[in-house]
Structures are given as structure tokens and as C-alpha cells.
C-alpha positions in Angstrom: -31.3 -27.8 -46.5 -31.0 -24.2 -47.3 -33.4 -23.3 -44.4 -31.4 -25.5 -42.0 -28.1 -23.8 -42.9 -29.7 -20.4 -42.4 -31.0 -21.6 -39.0 -27.5 -22.8 -38.0 -26.1 -19.4 -39.1 -28.7 -17.5 -37.0 -28.0 -19.8 -34.0 -24.3 -19.2 -34.3 -24.7 -15.5 -34.6 -27.0 -15.4 -31.6 -24.6 -17.4 -29.5 -21.7 -15.1 -30.5 -23.7 -12.0 -29.6 -24.7 -13.5 -26.2 -21.1 -14.5 -25.5 -19.8 -11.0 -26.4 -22.5 -9.5 -24.1 -21.4 -11.7 -21.2 -17.8 -10.7 -21.8 -18.7 -7.0 -22.0 -20.7 -7.2 -18.8 -17.9 -9.0 -17.0 -15.2 -6.5 -18.1 -14.8 -3.9 -15.4 -12.7 -1.0 -16.8 -9.7 1.0 -15.6 -10.2 3.0 -12.4 -8.3 5.5 -10.3 -8.7 6.4 -6.6 -7.3 8.2 -3.6 -7.5 7.6 0.2 -6.5 9.0 3.5 -6.0 7.3 6.8 -3.8 6.4 9.7 -0.5 4.5 9.6 2.1 2.9 11.8 5.6 3.9 10.7 7.8 1.1 11.8 11.5 0.5 11.3 14.6 -0.7 13.2 18.3 0.3 12.9 21.6 -0.4 14.5 22.7 2.8 16.3 26.0 4.2 15.1 28.8 3.9 17.6 27.2 1.2 19.8 27.6 -2.2 18.1 24.7 -4.5 18.6 22.3 -1.9 19.9 19.1 -2.1 17.9 16.5 0.7 18.2 12.8 0.1 17.3 10.8 2.9 15.9 7.0 2.6 16.0 4.8 5.7 15.7 1.4 6.6 14.3 0.9 9.2 11.7 -1.7 10.5 9.2 -1.2 8.9 5.7 -2.5 9.0 2.2 -2.3 7.0 -1.0 -3.3 7.1 -4.7 -4.4 4.1 -6.7 -4.7 3.0 -10.4 -6.2 -0.4 -11.2 -8.0 -2.6 -13.6 -10.5 -5.5 -13.0 -10.5 -7.5 -16.2 -12.8 -10.2 -14.8 -15.1 -10.2 -11.8 -13.0 -12.4 -9.4 -9.6 -10.8 -10.1 -8.0 -7.4 -10.4 -4.6 -5.6 -10.4 -3.6 -2.4 -8.6 -0.6 -0.1 -8.6 -0.4 2.2 -5.5 1.8 4.9 -4.1 1.5 5.1 -0.3 2.9 7.9 1.9 2.9 6.4 5.4 4.0 9.8 6.9 7.0 11.1 8.9 6.4 11.0 12.6 8.9 12.3 15.1 9.8 10.8 18.5 11.9 13.7 19.7 15.6 13.5 20.7 16.2 10.6 23.1 17.6 11.6 26.5 18.7 8.2 27.6 22.3 8.7 26.6 22.1 5.5 24.4 21.0 7.2 21.2 18.1 6.3 19.1 15.8 7.1 16.2 14.2 10.5 16.5 12.3 10.6 13.2 11.3 8.2 10.3 9.7 8.8 6.9 8.3 5.9 4.9 6.9 5.7 1.4 6.1 2.8 -0.9 5.2 1.8 -4.4 3.1 -1.4 -4.4 1.8 -3.8 -7.0 -1.2 -5.9 -5.8 -3.2 -8.7 -7.2 -6.8 -8.6 -5.9 -9.2 -11.5 -5.3 -12.9 -10.8 -4.9 -15.4 -12.9 -3.0 -18.3 -14.1 -5.1 -21.0 -12.2 -3.2 -24.7 -12.2 -4.4 -24.9 -8.4 -3.7 -23.9 -6.5 -6.9 -23.1 -3.2 -5.1 -20.8 -4.7 -2.5 -17.3 -6.2 -2.8 -15.0 -7.9 -0.2 -11.5 -8.6 -1.4 -8.0 -9.6 -0.4 -4.7 -8.2 -1.7 -1.3 -9.8 -2.2 1.7 -8.3 -3.9 5.2 -6.7 -3.7 6.2 -3.3 -2.5 9.3 -1.1 -3.0 9.6 0.5 0.4 11.8 3.6 0.9 12.7 4.6 4.5 14.5 7.8 5.7 15.5 8.1 9.3 17.1 10.6 11.6 19.4 8.9 14.2 20.9 10.3 17.3 24.2 8.6 18.1 25.1 7.6 21.7 28.5 9.3 21.1 28.0 13.1 21.4 30.0 15.7 19.4 32.4 17.5 21.7 34.4 20.3 20.0 38.1 20.4 20.9 38.7 22.6 24.0 35.0 22.9 24.7 33.2 21.7 27.8 29.8 21.4 26.1 28.8 18.6 23.8 25.9 18.3 21.4 24.1 15.2 20.0 25.6 13.6 16.9 22.8 13.4 14.4 22.8 11.2 11.2 20.3 11.2 8.4 20.2 7.9 6.4 17.9 6.3 3.9 17.5 2.9 2.2 15.1 1.0 -0.1 14.0 -2.6 -0.1 11.6 -4.9 -1.9 9.1 -6.7 0.3 6.0 -8.8 0.4 2.7 -6.8 0.9 -0.8 -7.9 1.7 -4.1 -6.4 2.8 -7.9 -6.6 2.6 -10.8 -4.3 2.0 -14.5 -3.8 1.4 -16.2 -1.4 -1.0 -19.7 -0.2 -1.8 -20.4 0.9 -5.4 -22.8 3.5 -6.7 -22.5 3.4 -10.6 -18.9 4.5 -11.4 -18.1 5.6 -7.8 -16.9 3.2 -5.1 -16.3 4.0 -1.4 -13.5 1.8 0.1 -12.2 0.9 3.5 -8.8 -0.9 3.4 -6.0 -2.3 5.6 -2.6 -2.9 4.0 0.7 -4.0 5.5 4.3 -4.4 4.2 6.5 -7.2 5.7 9.9 -5.6 6.0 12.9 -7.0 7.9 13.3 -3.7 9.7 9.7 -3.2 10.6 6.2 -3.7 9.2 4.6 -0.4 8.3 0.8 -0.5 7.8 -2.1 1.7 6.9 -5.9 1.8 7.5 -7.5 4.0 5.0 -10.9 5.3 3.7 -11.1 6.4 0.1 -12.9 6.5 -3.2 -12.3 5.1 -6.7 -13.8 6.2 -10.0 -14.2 3.7 -12.9 -14.0 4.9 -16.5 
């Protein structure tokens, strides 16, 4: 009886150790990363002084981002990102109707990640869903010029405006891992009512 009890204790101890080892192997620690790429800065605004006139802004620009994340279990992870989409310029419109001459967009995003169960340990393919706090600053040229009293010359009326909104965000990516280092290629997009800025980036992460 005593030998049987010892056997059960050894079996329970072994099972506990094996379980803890599986959990330890499955736990993928905290990581940080950075990336650079190309973005589309997109927004739309009503032009001051011309009711109902909506101007679309869509320009490409270089972009960058920084990331901090954790992957507590193999299929799932969480990431917090800061994305700078850039500040492209379209120049001053000469149509006489006004328009957006420049836009600057930045975002803080919180993503949940889902990883495909691939049989290759050094490769990950994943999708991203989350929310983003998007901040947009624009330079707008009004269709109504500024004409000083008594002067025959007029100059464009320029306004600088900014706003922030909370929006749905999504994306996908692939990464190759070499020990603690991972090389990533990602596409991310923010669904905003005034436009949908996006970014394609290449970057690295480091797991601690």
C-alpha cells in the first residue's frame, strides 16, 4: 500500500512537471519592434465657404511605426502600436474651388492577433483586428480668397485644422523567426469615415 501511494505521488509529480513544461514552452514572452514602409494618407473634409463641397485627399508617403506586444499562447497575441502615416503635401490647388493642400495622420492602435497553426516553427502567418485612435491634421485652402480692403490683389485663405476619432482597424502579416529575432512584413488599415489610411511595412521584433 505504501509503495502504491509513492507510485501515485511520483506519477502526479511527473504529470505536473510535464504540464508546467508544456505551459512554459507555449508561453511566448513580451516583445518590442519597429518598422518602416509606405502609406496612403487619406482623408476628406468639407471645404470652408462652399457648403456641400467635399474634397478627397489621397497621397502616398513614407511611414514608420513602433510596436510592443505579448503572445501568451501560440494561437493568440496582443499588440499596442504607434503609427506615423506621414504628412504628404498636394500643393495649393489652383482650381478656384479650394481644397486640401496637406494632411498629417498618426494613430495609436490596439490589436488582437490570431496565428495560423502552421507546422513550420520558424514561420508565422497572422491576422490582426482592433481599434485605433486616429489623429488627423490638415491644411485647407478655402475657395474664398483673402482680399485686403483697398487692395486689388488677393491671396489664398488657409486654415489649419485637426481632429481625432476612434475607428476599427485590421491587417495581416507574415514573419520569419531566428531565435529571439523576427523579421516581419505587414499590411494594416484603419476604417475612418473621412478616409482609410493604410500602411505596408517591413520591420523587426525582439522577444525578451
